[in-house]
N, C-alpha and C positions, 0 to 999 in steps of 0.2 A: 435570450433566452439560450440555456445551458446545453452544450451540445457533449456527447460524450467522445472522447479523444482515440481514437484505433491504436494506440500503443501505445508504450510510457514515452517515448518523447517526445512525440506531439503530445503528450499531459502536461510534461516538465516542458516544456516550449509555450504551453497556456496556462503555465503557472507561473514562466518568470515573466510574459508579453502582459498579463494583467497587475503584474506584483505582487501579486499571490503567496510564491516561491517561501516565501520564509515560514507564513503563516502553515501553508503543507506541512513544514516538517516541525513546526510546534504540535499541529494534529496529529500529526506522526508517530510524534514521543510521547506524547498524553496517554493516546489508544493505547499501544503501547506498555507503555506504564500499569496504566488501568489492570489491562489483562495481565498484571507480572509478569511481564516477559519484557526488558526494562531497557529503550535504545535511549542514545545521546544521537541523537544529530545534530551535532554544532551547527550554528550559521552562519560557519562557514562548511558546511554538505557538499559538492554538485551536485547538481545533477546524475551526472552520468557518477560519482561515486554514491550517491543514492541506490540511485537503482542497481550495483553490482550491491551493496550491500544489505540490502533490503532482500537480492533474492538471496542469500547466504540466510539469513537469520528466518528465512520462510523454510531455505530445503534443512539448515539442521534441525529446525519444530519439528514437520513434516518424518525426517529419520529417525532424531532421538526423544521426542515427547513429546508423541501424536496428538495425544489431550491435551497440552497448552495450545500445540496449532487450532486443537478445534474452538480453543476457547476465544483464540485471536478474534477467529473469526466472527464468534459470533456479536464480543464488545466490540469492534468496529463496525458492526453489519454491511458482512461481505453479503451478498444476495448466493442461499444456498444451493436455489435451481443452475447459477451461472456455475458455481462452484462441481456440483455436480455433472454438467456439462465436458469439464474438461478431459480429458487422459490420461489416466495416471500411472501410466505403462514405464515414464523414463522418469523418475527422483526431478534431474533438474529441468528438465523441463515443465513442468507439472508447478514447480517452483518460478518459472519463472513467469508462469500465466495470474496466479492465484497473487503473488507480487504487484503483478497488474491489475486485478483483481482489487486487492489494502488502495493503489497511488487512489484507481477508480472511486470507489468507490467514498477514503479522505479527501479526493478532490470536488466528490460532491461535495460534503460539510464544509469546505470552507470557501468556494464557490458563491453556496446558498447563503453563506452569512454574512457573504459582503455586498453583498446583492439587491435582501430579503431583511 
């Protein structure tokens, strides 16, 4: 049964425990490239590095390229209602929360593909 982890750390631990972390990296790379926001998280990227780099990428998109940020969320299929619930008063905090929503959605894709 699919259970959504409550934060990025738990999600990444779950991905590693289920031996799906590499698939998660591949899915993130694929969807960012589809959105014309290339990222390259090599297979050697640790969960902590992924979390930091994803946060930085989202922060830069919100700050400097908002239309591309919205397109990325659309391509990844992050639920709009979840994004609207976030408090946008602190951009750094918002970027962290959006990065978690991205990880959550990508994890769903990877988990379902592996289990069904």
